[in-house]
C-alpha positions in Angstrom: 70.2 62.7 -17.7 71.7 65.3 -20.1 70.5 63.3 -23.2 67.0 63.0 -21.7 66.8 66.8 -21.2 68.0 67.4 -24.7 65.2 65.1 -25.9 62.6 67.0 -23.9 63.9 70.3 -25.3 63.6 68.9 -28.9 60.1 67.7 -28.2 59.1 71.1 -26.8 60.5 72.7 -30.0 58.5 70.3 -32.2 55.4 71.1 -30.1 55.8 74.8 -30.7 56.4 74.3 -34.4 53.3 72.2 -34.6 51.2 75.1 -33.4 50.6 74.3 -29.7 50.9 78.0 -28.8 47.7 78.7 -30.7 44.2 78.0 -29.5 43.1 74.4 -30.3 40.0 75.6 -32.1 42.1 77.6 -34.6 44.1 74.6 -35.8 43.5 72.9 -39.1 43.0 69.1 -39.1 46.6 68.6 -40.2 47.9 70.9 -37.4 45.7 69.2 -34.8 47.2 65.9 -35.9 50.7 67.3 -35.6 50.1 68.9 -32.1 48.6 65.6 -30.8 51.6 63.7 -32.1 54.0 66.3 -30.6 52.3 66.1 -27.2 52.6 62.3 -27.3 56.4 62.6 -28.1 56.8 65.0 -25.2 55.0 62.7 -22.8 57.2 59.8 -23.8 60.4 61.9 -23.5 59.4 63.1 -20.0 58.6 59.6 -18.8 62.0 58.4 -20.3 63.8 61.1 -18.3 61.9 60.3 -15.1 62.2 56.5 -15.3 65.8 56.3 -13.9 64.9 58.8 -11.2 61.9 56.6 -10.2 64.2 53.5 -10.2 66.7 55.3 -7.9 63.9 56.3 -5.5 62.9 52.7 -5.4 66.5 51.5 -4.9 66.9 53.9 -1.9 63.5 52.8 -0.5 64.3 49.1 -0.4 62.4 47.2 2.3 65.6 46.1 4.1 66.4 49.7 4.8 63.5 49.9 7.2 62.9 53.4 8.6 65.9 54.7 6.7 64.0 54.1 3.4 64.0 57.2 1.3 60.2 56.9 0.9 59.5 56.5 4.6 61.8 59.4 5.4 59.5 61.5 3.1 56.4 60.3 4.9 55.3 57.6 2.5 54.8 53.9 3.0 56.3 52.9 -0.3 58.2 54.4 -3.3 55.2 53.9 -5.5 53.0 56.0 -3.1 55.7 58.7 -3.1 55.9 58.8 -6.9 52.2 58.5 -7.4 51.5 61.4 -5.0 54.1 63.8 -6.4 53.5 63.0 -10.1 49.7 62.9 -9.9 49.5 59.4 -11.4 48.0 56.2 -10.1 49.9 53.6 -8.1 49.8 51.3 -11.1 51.5 53.9 -13.3 54.1 54.6 -10.6 54.9 50.9 -10.3 55.3 50.6 -14.1 57.6 53.6 -14.4 59.8 52.1 -11.6 59.8 48.7 -13.4 60.9 50.3 -16.6 63.5 52.4 -14.9 65.0 49.3 -13.2 65.0 47.3 -16.4 66.6 50.0 -18.5 69.2 51.3 -16.1 72.9 50.6 -16.8 74.4 47.9 -14.5 77.7 47.0 -13.0 79.5 43.7 -12.1 80.7 43.1 -8.6 84.1 44.3 -9.7 82.7 47.6 -11.0 82.8 46.8 -14.7 79.9 48.3 -16.7 77.1 46.1 -18.1 74.3 46.9 -20.5 70.8 47.4 -19.2 68.8 44.3 -18.4 66.5 45.1 -21.3 68.8 47.0 -23.7 66.4 47.2 -26.6 63.6 48.5 -24.5 66.1 51.0 -22.9 67.1 52.3 -26.3 63.5 52.6 -27.5 62.4 54.4 -24.4 65.4 56.7 -24.6 64.6 57.6 -28.2 61.0 58.4 -27.2 59.6 55.7 -29.4 58.1 53.6 -26.7 56.0 54.8 -23.8 56.2 53.5 -20.2 53.0 51.4 -20.3 53.9 49.3 -23.3 57.6 49.1 -22.2 56.4 47.7 -18.8 54.2 45.2 -20.5 57.1 44.0 -22.7 59.4 43.8 -19.7 56.8 41.8 -17.7 56.4 39.3 -20.4 60.2 38.8 -21.0 60.9 38.5 -17.3 58.2 35.9 -17.0 59.7 33.8 -19.8 63.3 34.3 -18.8 63.5 31.1 -16.8 61.9 28.9 -19.5 63.2 30.3 -22.8 66.7 30.4 -24.2 68.3 33.9 -23.6 69.1 34.4 -27.3 65.4 33.9 -28.2 64.4 36.3 -25.4 66.9 38.9 -26.8 65.6 38.5 -30.3 62.0 38.7 -29.2 62.8 41.9 -27.3 64.4 43.4 -30.4 61.4 42.7 -32.6 58.8 43.7 -29.9 60.2 47.2 -29.6 60.0 47.6 -33.3 56.3 46.4 -33.4 54.9 48.0 -30.3 55.2 51.8 -31.0 51.9 53.1 -32.2 49.8 50.1 -31.1 46.6 50.4 -29.2 46.5 48.6 -25.8 44.3 45.8 -27.1 46.6 45.3 -30.0 49.6 45.1 -27.7 47.9 42.6 -25.5 47.1 40.4 -28.4 50.7 40.7 -29.7 52.2 39.7 -26.3 49.8 36.8 -25.9 50.9 35.4 -29.3 54.5 36.0 -28.6 54.3 34.1 -25.3 52.7 31.2 -27.1 55.3 31.3 -29.8 58.3 31.4 -27.4 56.9 29.0 -24.8 54.4 26.6 -26.5 54.7 24.1 -23.6 53.3 26.8 -21.3 50.0 27.2 -23.3 48.4 24.1 -22.1 49.0 24.7 -18.3 47.8 28.3 -18.7 44.7 27.1 -20.5 43.9 24.5 -17.9 44.3 27.1 -15.1 41.9 29.4 -17.0 39.5 26.6 -17.7 39.4 25.7 -14.0 38.3 29.3 -13.2 35.4 29.4 -15.7 32.2 30.4 -14.1 28.7 31.7 -14.8 26.7 33.5 -12.1 23.0 34.4 -12.6 21.5 36.9 -10.2 18.1 38.5 -10.1 17.7 42.0 -8.5 15.3 44.9 -9.0 13.5 43.2 -11.8 16.6 42.5 -13.8 18.7 39.4 -14.2 22.5 39.8 -14.3 24.7 37.2 -16.0 28.4 37.4 -14.9 30.6 35.0 -16.8 34.3 34.2 -16.9 35.2 31.8 -19.8 38.4 30.4 -21.0 39.2 30.7 -24.7 38.0 27.2 -25.6 34.7 27.6 -23.8 34.2 31.1 -25.1 34.9 30.4 -28.8 31.5 29.0 -29.8 29.6 31.4 -27.5 31.4 34.5 -28.8 31.3 33.3 -32.5 27.6 32.6 -32.4 26.5 35.8 -30.7 28.8 38.0 -32.9 27.5 36.4 -36.1 23.9 37.1 -35.2 24.7 40.7 -34.2 26.8 41.2 -37.3 23.9 40.0 -39.5 21.6 42.7 -38.1 24.2 45.4 -38.4 24.8 44.6 -42.1 21.1 44.7 -42.8 21.0 48.1 -41.1 23.8 49.4 -43.4 21.6 49.0 -46.5 18.2 49.6 -44.9 16.1 52.8 -45.1 15.5 54.9 -41.9 12.2 53.3 -41.3 13.5 49.7 -41.7 16.6 50.1 -39.5 16.8 48.0 -36.3 17.2 50.6 -33.5 18.6 48.2 -30.9 22.1 49.0 -29.5 24.9 46.4 -30.0 24.6 45.4 -26.4 20.8 44.9 -26.8 21.4 42.9 -30.0 23.9 40.7 -28.1 21.5 40.1 -25.2 18.7 39.2 -27.6 21.0 36.9 -29.6 21.8 35.0 -26.4 18.1 34.7 -25.6 17.4 33.4 -29.1 20.1 30.8 -28.8 18.7 29.5 -25.5 15.1 29.6 -26.7 16.1 27.4 -29.6 18.1 25.1 -27.2 14.9 24.4 -25.2 13.3 22.8 -28.3 16.2 21.4 -30.2 18.5 18.4 -29.6 21.4 20.8 -30.3 21.6 24.5 -30.1 22.0 26.0 -33.6 25.1 28.1 -34.2 23.3 30.9 -35.9 23.5 32.1 -39.4 26.6 30.9 -41.2 28.4 30.6 -37.9 31.7 28.7 -37.8 34.6 28.6 -35.3 37.7 29.1 -37.3 40.9 27.7 -35.8 44.3 28.5 -37.4 47.4 26.3 -36.7 49.9 24.4 -38.7 49.3 20.8 -39.7 52.6 19.8 -38.0 51.4 21.4 -34.7 48.0 19.6 -34.9 49.6 16.2 -35.6 52.3 16.5 -33.0 50.1 18.0 -30.3 52.8 20.6 -29.6 52.2 24.2 -30.3 49.4 26.8 -30.1 46.5 27.8 -32.3 44.6 31.0 -32.7 40.8 31.3 -32.9 39.3 34.0 -35.0 37.9 36.7 -32.7 39.8 35.8 -29.6 43.2 37.1 -28.5 44.4 34.3 -26.3 46.1 31.3 -28.2 45.0 27.8 -27.2 46.8 24.5 -27.1 46.6 21.6 -29.7 44.6 19.6 -27.1 42.0 22.4 -26.9 41.7 22.4 -30.7 40.9 18.7 -30.7 38.2 19.2 -28.1 36.7 22.1 -30.0 36.7 19.9 -33.2 34.7 17.3 -31.3 32.2 19.7 -29.8 31.6 22.4 -32.4 31.6 23.2 -36.1 35.3 24.0 -36.6 37.1 25.0 -39.8 40.9 24.4 -39.6 43.1 26.7 -41.6 43.2 24.5 -44.8 42.0 26.5 -47.7 41.9 26.5 -51.5 41.1 22.9 -52.3 40.4 21.8 -55.9 36.7 22.7 -55.5 37.4 26.2 -54.4 38.0 29.1 -56.9 39.9 31.7 -54.9 40.4 34.2 -57.8 37.5 35.6 -59.9 39.1 38.5 -61.8 36.4 40.8 -63.0 33.7 38.1 -63.2 32.3 38.8 -59.7 32.2 42.0 -57.7 31.8 40.4 -54.3 34.5 38.2 -52.7 33.4 34.6 -51.9 33.3 33.1 -48.3 36.3 30.9 -49.3 38.3 34.0 -50.3 37.4 35.7 -47.1 38.6 32.7 -45.0 41.8 32.7 -46.9 42.4 36.4 -46.4 41.5 36.1 -42.7 44.5 33.7 -42.4 46.7 36.6 -43.4 44.9 39.7 -42.0 43.5 38.2 -38.8 40.5 40.5 -39.0 40.1 44.2 -39.8 43.5 45.5 -40.9 42.7 48.9 -39.5 41.1 48.3 -36.0 41.6 44.5 -35.5 37.9 43.6 -35.4 37.2 39.9 -35.8 36.9 38.4 -39.3 33.2 37.8 -38.7 32.6 41.6 -38.5 34.5 42.3 -41.7 33.9 42.5 -45.4 36.5 42.1 -48.1 37.6 45.5 -49.6 39.2 45.8 -53.0 42.6 47.5 -52.5 42.3 48.7 -56.0 38.7 49.8 -56.0 36.2 47.9 -58.2 34.8 51.0 -60.0 37.5 53.6 -59.7 40.5 51.4 -60.4 38.7 48.4 -62.2 40.3 46.3 -59.5 39.8 42.5 -59.7 38.0 40.3 -57.1 41.2 38.3 -56.5 43.1 37.5 -53.3 46.0 39.7 -54.3 43.6 42.6 -54.3 41.6 41.9 -51.2 41.9 42.9 -47.5 39.5 42.6 -44.5 37.9 45.8 -43.2 35.0 46.2 -40.7 32.2 48.4 -41.9 33.4 51.5 -40.0 37.0 51.2 -41.2 35.8 50.5 -44.8 34.0 53.9 -44.8 37.1 55.4 -43.2 39.4 54.2 -46.0 37.0 55.4 -48.7 36.1 58.8 -47.1 39.5 59.8 -45.7 41.7 58.8 -48.6 43.7 55.9 -47.2 45.3 53.5 -49.7 46.2 49.8 -49.2 49.4 48.1 -50.4 49.5 44.2 -50.4 52.7 42.2 -50.4 51.3 38.7 -50.9 48.2 36.6 -50.2 49.8 33.8 -48.0 49.5 33.5 -44.3 52.8 35.3 -43.8 52.0 38.0 -46.3 52.0 41.6 -45.2 49.7 44.6 -45.7 50.3 48.3 -45.4 48.0 51.2 -44.9 49.1 54.4 -46.6 47.7 57.5 -44.8 46.3 60.5 -46.7 48.6 63.5 -47.0 46.6 65.6 -44.5 47.6 63.0 -41.8 51.1 62.3 -43.0 52.5 64.5 -45.8 55.1 61.9 -46.6 52.4 59.2 -46.8 54.7 56.6 -45.1 53.1 53.1 -45.3 52.1 51.7 -41.9 52.3 47.9 -41.3 48.7 46.6 -40.8 46.8 43.4 -40.0 48.1 40.4 -38.1 51.6 40.8 -39.5 52.0 43.4 -36.7 51.2 40.7 -34.1 53.8 38.1 -34.8 57.6 37.7 -34.6 59.5 36.8 -37.7 61.3 33.9 -36.1 
């Protein structure tokens, strides 16, 4: 508890130093960044201090204690209800902080000898203020689920790497990371999970008040061609808008574009033997040749977070236009030097194998263009793989306008890319790991 309080005190000092005592509207952009960062650190420190307290409340409120439960003696039906009410959080947040507290608390053997925490790497990261309660709970949930099926040493190593990768991730990035880690650690579990999800697929069409509502739940295999086709058609319009004059711009929202794309696909389907997949639309599946041949392992589909089994890949290949991750044959030129300004489709597919999508926000490859890390005009950068990264249109403008730089380690599927923030965001300009390398374990 003493260490936690020291951490809170340090976070409060950092907050004051950042300028939190001044009115927000008086802060410069750099000061606002610093204050926001300091508040985040303080929040994580407070949660770290409270987690063991929440775990102790839960321990003293065990169901077997009946009316002597601590929570019930305070007038609450459960420890989560007590914590939620007194802290002003939701029940879900209260349950997560209890879960983290229990997983990170020191333990003892039956003879009273001390044992490390159940999740010692998570415990250390939470205690340092690096990892918040919500991502910590998600990591603990995944590892607990895999504990009975995966070797403890691999679980331990995965935990170590996860707590290094997770800090600073958005919730959607963390979900994608955890899905891929689960498939990596337990490839035999991918097929049963996929079959369960496939059994739950559904589409409900309802008409009410002059509108028709479509409610769909699709597994990754079923969703892949649907999502790919619609997103390709929407992206085509958005790219036309980027270079169109005000009078020529398509004023439909993205949601309206998606609805119209679905209607167009179905309209074509009524008159064609096979529904077209839209403009230059392809489902891109990435997995190793060994996994495809053996039928053991998992693949990823561009634009989808959930990995699929080798069996699902075979079915996709039979039912849709699929490109496996085999790139750079004799007929493909993947490096153009200064002969061409724009990257080719083959180069983009190769880079998607490394970047997985926009290296900044994680948007699917279909939404992205290839950005010259060393700019074409300013730096006379070549149109080569070693100088290309995927960026969506919004993040492309962000990199150019805000002064971000890109550093590339290599062009292979295991290559890594870093984003270097401008000095007004980070005076030290510390490179930040970007792209799909943030979403995979090293072993």
